[in-house]
C-alpha positions as CSV (number, residue, x, y, z in Angstrom):
1,X,-15.8,149.0,27.8
2,X,-15.5,147.9,23.7
3,X,-12.0,149.6,22.0
4,X,-14.2,151.3,19.6
5,X,-14.4,153.6,22.9
6,X,-10.5,153.3,23.2
7,X,-10.1,154.7,19.4
8,X,-13.0,157.4,19.8
9,X,-10.7,158.5,23.3
10,X,-7.6,158.7,21.8
11,X,-8.3,160.1,18.7
12,X,-10.4,162.8,20.9
13,X,-6.7,163.5,22.6
14,X,-5.1,163.6,19.1
15,X,-8.2,166.5,17.9
16,X,-7.9,168.4,20.7
17,X,-3.9,168.4,20.5
18,X,-4.1,169.4,17.3
19,X,-7.2,171.8,17.4
20,X,-6.9,173.8,20.9
21,X,-3.0,173.5,20.5
22,X,-2.6,172.1,24.1
23,X,0.5,171.4,25.6
24,X,1.4,167.4,23.7
25,X,1.6,166.4,27.4
26,X,-1.1,167.8,28.7
27,X,-2.8,166.5,26.3
28,X,-1.2,162.4,26.5
29,X,-1.7,163.4,30.2
30,X,-5.9,164.1,30.0
31,X,-6.2,160.8,27.9
32,X,-4.5,158.5,29.9
33,X,-5.6,159.3,33.4
34,X,-9.3,159.2,31.4
35,X,-8.7,155.8,30.1
36,X,-6.9,154.4,33.4
37,X,-9.2,155.5,35.4
38,X,-12.2,153.4,33.0
39,X,-9.5,150.0,34.0
40,X,-6.8,149.5,31.3
41,X,-3.3,149.2,32.1
42,X,-1.0,152.3,32.2
43,X,2.4,150.8,30.6
44,X,0.2,149.8,27.4
45,X,-1.8,153.6,27.2
46,X,1.7,154.6,27.4
47,X,3.2,153.0,24.7
48,X,-0.3,153.3,22.1
49,X,0.7,157.0,23.5
50,X,3.3,159.1,25.6
51,X,6.3,157.3,23.5
52,X,4.1,157.0,19.9
53,X,5.9,160.4,20.0
54,X,8.5,160.4,22.7
55,X,11.5,157.9,23.7
56,X,10.9,155.3,25.9
57,X,12.4,152.6,27.2
58,X,10.6,149.8,25.5
59,X,12.0,147.3,23.4
60,X,11.7,149.1,20.0
61,X,13.4,152.2,21.0
62,X,15.7,150.3,22.6
63,X,16.4,147.0,19.8
64,X,20.0,146.1,20.6
65,X,21.2,145.5,17.3
66,X,24.4,144.2,17.7
67,X,23.7,142.5,14.6
68,X,24.1,145.5,12.8
69,X,26.9,147.1,15.4
70,X,29.2,144.1,14.3
71,X,28.5,144.8,10.5
72,X,29.2,148.9,11.3
73,X,33.2,148.1,13.1
74,X,33.9,145.3,10.2
75,X,33.2,147.7,8.0
76,X,35.0,150.7,9.7
77,X,37.4,149.7,12.5
78,X,40.3,149.1,11.5
79,X,43.3,147.3,13.5
80,X,40.7,146.3,16.3
81,X,40.3,142.2,16.3
82,X,40.4,142.2,19.8
83,X,38.0,145.0,20.6
84,X,35.6,143.3,17.5
85,X,35.4,140.5,18.9
86,X,35.2,140.6,22.6
87,X,33.2,144.2,22.7
88,X,31.1,142.4,20.1
89,X,30.3,139.3,21.6
90,X,30.4,140.9,24.9
91,X,27.1,142.8,24.0
92,X,25.1,140.0,22.7
93,X,25.9,137.9,25.6
94,X,24.3,141.1,27.3
95,X,21.2,142.1,25.5
96,X,20.4,138.3,25.2
97,X,20.2,137.2,29.3
98,X,19.2,140.8,30.5
99,X,16.4,139.1,32.9
100,X,19.0,136.9,33.8
101,X,21.7,138.9,34.6
102,X,22.9,139.6,37.8
103,X,25.3,142.6,37.5
104,X,25.3,145.4,35.1
105,X,28.3,145.4,32.0
106,X,31.1,147.0,32.5
107,X,34.5,147.4,30.3
108,X,37.2,149.5,30.0
109,X,38.6,150.8,26.7
110,X,41.9,151.3,27.1
111,X,45.2,153.0,24.2
112,X,47.2,155.3,22.7
113,X,44.6,157.9,20.7
114,X,42.7,157.9,17.9
115,X,42.4,154.2,16.9
116,X,39.0,153.6,17.5
117,X,38.0,153.8,21.5
118,X,35.6,156.8,20.7
119,X,34.0,155.5,17.3
120,X,33.2,152.0,19.4
121,X,30.8,153.8,21.4
122,X,29.1,156.0,18.9
123,X,28.5,152.6,17.6
124,X,26.9,151.9,20.5
125,X,24.7,154.0,20.4
126,X,23.7,154.0,16.9
127,X,22.9,150.3,17.6
128,X,21.7,149.7,21.0
129,X,18.8,153.3,20.7
130,X,16.7,154.0,18.1
131,X,17.4,157.8,18.4
132,X,21.5,156.8,18.3
133,X,23.6,158.6,19.9
134,X,20.3,161.5,20.5
135,X,19.2,159.2,23.0
136,X,18.0,160.4,26.6
137,X,19.8,157.1,27.7
138,X,22.6,157.8,26.5
139,X,25.1,159.7,29.6
140,X,28.2,160.4,28.8
141,X,31.5,162.5,31.1
142,X,34.6,163.4,29.3
143,X,37.6,164.0,31.5
144,X,38.0,168.0,33.1
145,X,35.5,169.7,30.3
146,X,32.8,167.6,33.1
147,X,35.3,167.3,36.1
148,X,37.2,170.6,36.3
149,X,38.5,171.1,39.7
150,X,40.5,169.0,41.7
151,X,38.6,170.7,45.2
152,X,35.3,169.6,44.3
153,X,35.2,165.8,44.2
154,X,32.8,165.1,46.8
155,X,30.6,166.9,45.1
156,X,31.4,165.3,41.6
157,X,31.6,162.2,43.6
158,X,27.3,163.0,44.3
159,X,26.6,164.2,41.3
160,X,28.0,160.9,39.2
161,X,25.7,158.9,41.7
162,X,22.3,161.0,41.5
163,X,22.7,161.2,37.5
164,X,23.0,157.1,38.1
165,X,20.9,156.4,40.3
166,X,18.1,158.9,38.2
167,X,19.0,157.1,35.2
168,X,18.7,153.5,36.0
169,X,15.1,154.8,37.9
170,X,14.1,156.1,34.5
171,X,15.6,153.3,32.6
172,X,17.4,150.0,33.8
173,X,18.9,150.2,29.8
174,X,20.7,153.0,29.9
175,X,24.1,153.6,28.2
176,X,27.2,155.0,30.4
177,X,30.3,156.5,29.2
178,X,33.1,158.3,30.9
179,X,36.0,159.1,28.6
180,X,39.1,159.8,29.5
181,X,39.2,158.3,32.7
182,X,42.4,158.9,33.2
183,X,41.8,163.0,33.4
184,X,39.0,162.7,36.0
185,X,40.0,163.7,39.6
186,X,41.2,160.1,41.8
187,X,38.2,158.8,43.7
188,X,34.7,160.7,41.8
189,X,33.9,157.2,40.7
190,X,33.9,155.4,43.9
191,X,30.1,156.2,44.4
192,X,29.1,153.6,41.8
193,X,31.3,150.9,42.4
194,X,28.9,149.1,44.0
195,X,25.6,149.7,41.4
196,X,28.4,147.6,39.4
197,X,28.8,144.6,41.5
198,X,26.4,141.8,41.9
199,X,25.3,142.7,45.3
200,X,23.6,146.0,43.5
201,X,21.3,144.1,41.2
202,X,17.9,145.4,42.1
203,X,16.7,148.0,45.1
204,X,15.1,151.4,44.2
205,X,16.4,151.1,40.4
206,X,18.0,148.0,39.1
207,X,21.5,148.5,36.9
208,X,21.8,144.6,36.1
209,X,20.6,145.9,32.7
210,X,22.8,149.0,32.0
211,X,26.1,149.3,30.3
212,X,29.0,151.0,31.7
213,X,31.9,151.7,29.8
214,X,35.3,153.8,30.8
215,X,37.6,154.9,28.6
216,X,41.6,156.5,29.0
217,X,44.3,156.5,27.5
218,X,46.3,154.0,30.9
219,X,48.8,151.4,29.5
220,X,48.2,152.6,25.9
221,X,53.0,152.7,26.2
222,X,52.4,149.5,27.7
223,X,50.0,147.6,24.4
224,X,52.1,148.9,22.2
225,X,55.2,147.8,23.8
226,X,53.9,144.4,24.5
227,X,52.1,144.2,20.6
228,X,56.0,144.7,19.3
229,X,57.5,142.8,21.6
230,X,54.9,139.7,20.7
231,X,56.0,140.5,16.9
232,X,59.3,140.1,17.0
233,X,58.9,136.7,18.5
234,X,56.8,135.5,15.8
235,X,53.5,136.2,16.8
236,X,51.4,138.1,13.8
237,X,48.9,141.3,15.3
238,X,46.4,139.2,14.2
239,X,47.0,135.8,16.4
240,X,47.2,137.8,19.4
241,X,44.6,137.9,21.8
242,X,43.2,139.4,24.9
243,X,44.8,137.9,27.1
244,X,48.3,138.3,26.0
245,X,47.5,142.5,26.9
246,X,44.7,141.9,29.6
247,X,46.3,142.3,32.6
248,X,48.9,145.1,31.7
249,X,45.8,147.1,31.3
250,X,44.1,146.3,34.3
251,X,48.0,147.1,36.7
252,X,48.5,150.1,34.2
253,X,44.4,151.6,34.6
254,X,45.0,150.5,38.5
255,X,48.6,152.9,38.5
256,X,47.6,155.7,37.0
257,X,46.6,158.4,38.0
258,X,42.8,159.4,37.2
259,X,40.0,158.3,38.6
260,X,40.4,154.6,38.8
261,X,43.7,155.0,39.4
262,X,43.4,153.0,42.7
263,X,40.3,152.7,43.2
264,X,37.7,150.2,44.7
265,X,36.2,150.2,40.8
266,X,39.5,147.9,40.0
267,X,39.6,146.5,43.7
268,X,36.7,144.4,44.0
269,X,37.0,143.6,40.4
270,X,33.2,145.4,38.6
271,X,35.2,145.9,35.3
272,X,34.3,142.8,33.6
273,X,36.4,143.7,30.4
274,X,40.0,145.3,30.4
275,X,39.9,146.1,26.7
276,X,42.8,146.1,24.8
277,X,43.5,149.2,21.2
278,X,46.5,148.0,19.6
279,X,48.5,150.8,17.8
280,X,47.9,150.6,13.8
281,X,50.4,150.8,11.7
282,X,50.7,152.2,8.0
283,X,48.8,150.1,6.8
284,X,45.5,151.0,8.9
285,X,46.2,154.1,8.5
286,X,45.5,154.5,4.5
287,X,42.7,152.4,5.6
288,X,41.2,155.0,8.0
289,X,42.3,157.9,5.2
290,X,40.7,156.1,2.4
291,X,37.0,156.3,4.1
292,X,37.6,159.8,4.7
293,X,38.5,160.8,1.9
294,X,35.2,158.6,0.3
295,X,32.9,161.0,3.0
296,X,34.4,164.1,1.8
297,X,32.5,162.8,-1.7
298,X,36.3,161.8,-3.2
299,X,35.3,157.8,-3.7
300,X,38.6,157.1,-5.3
301,X,41.8,158.9,-4.4
302,X,44.2,158.4,-6.0
303,X,48.1,157.7,-4.7
304,X,49.1,161.2,-4.7
305,X,46.7,162.0,-2.5
306,X,46.5,159.1,-0.4
307,X,50.7,160.1,-0.2
308,X,50.1,163.2,0.8
309,X,48.2,162.5,4.2
310,X,50.3,159.3,4.8
311,X,53.7,161.7,4.7
312,X,52.0,163.9,7.9
313,X,51.8,160.8,9.9
314,X,53.8,160.7,13.1
315,X,55.5,157.2,14.3
316,X,56.0,156.3,17.7
317,X,60.5,156.2,18.1
318,X,60.9,152.8,19.4
319,X,58.1,150.8,18.1
320,X,58.8,152.7,14.4
321,X,56.0,151.2,12.8
322,X,52.6,152.2,15.0
323,X,51.7,155.9,14.2
324,X,51.4,158.3,17.9
325,X,48.1,159.3,16.7
326,X,46.4,156.8,15.0
327,X,43.5,158.4,12.7
328,X,43.2,161.1,14.9
329,X,44.1,163.3,13.0
330,X,43.0,162.4,9.8
331,X,39.8,164.3,9.0
332,X,41.3,167.8,8.6
333,X,45.0,167.0,6.6
334,X,42.2,164.6,4.0
335,X,40.3,167.8,3.8
336,X,43.1,169.5,3.1
337,X,44.4,167.4,0.4
338,X,40.4,167.0,-0.7
339,X,40.0,170.8,-2.0
340,X,43.7,171.4,-2.9
341,X,42.6,168.4,-5.1
342,X,39.3,169.9,-6.5
343,X,41.2,173.5,-7.2
344,X,43.5,170.9,-9.4
345,X,47.3,171.2,-6.9
346,X,46.8,167.9,-7.1
């Protein structure tokens, strides 16, 4: 069959959709079935019909632009040199070796609130998928919001298994984010442990190309204490490395009361990287404040405006130079100061 007739058939399908107001999937399905019957490859047909209007698990829709990811972190992530390097390198390696991969990339992000853990996952979404945060290939589970009842652990465990397996069957390049795992009931993630390991690399679905991220506050205090100790010994913050923190983050997560506490996920060593997020100092908080002012339309905030926000920042009692909540509470505080500035109060 000549390309002329292929083009004509596709054109006919579009005309039918526009003129007869058929539901798009029906039109595309009819066109696809017709061309398949005529001997054309289904995947090729899908890419050139369905995937022109809807998100598909294809390279054009999953570009995995890690250069963009790195650039965004360098611009807006402060005080997290370890996380920036390790996560960027891990993603680069993972997406550069998909055909050779024998297991999914599994990472644990740990540290106190407001220091960039969730921010990094948002940048991952926008960098990996064309549809960004709206991609249907991103799945997020959120602490007690997703799993509120302790007496329903068996049901939740099966729901997680079903969601992950169906997601991987639909797209092996899926991203799974488990936020606040330290607040999830224990054992609900046990059912997916084998999917994170080498031995479950292939089967009814392929988990080896996926990325799993576990986010928690577990180990936040220990990370702060370790960083303060290293700094007192003369090591600068920027000279600290992953090996200074990785074991203590793993142990603290294993000893937590959440979904990964005493879990097979940790015992079976399927988490590739335990990544510490360091507590922020005033210099990092100030950068967050400046960024937030820019976001609300004040590109060059005055020193007075910045200090007005800084004075409300709470610092740890023991490590007095570390902010308790990082940059978490700054949005509304900066918004208030910006509003007052526009009224002429500041």
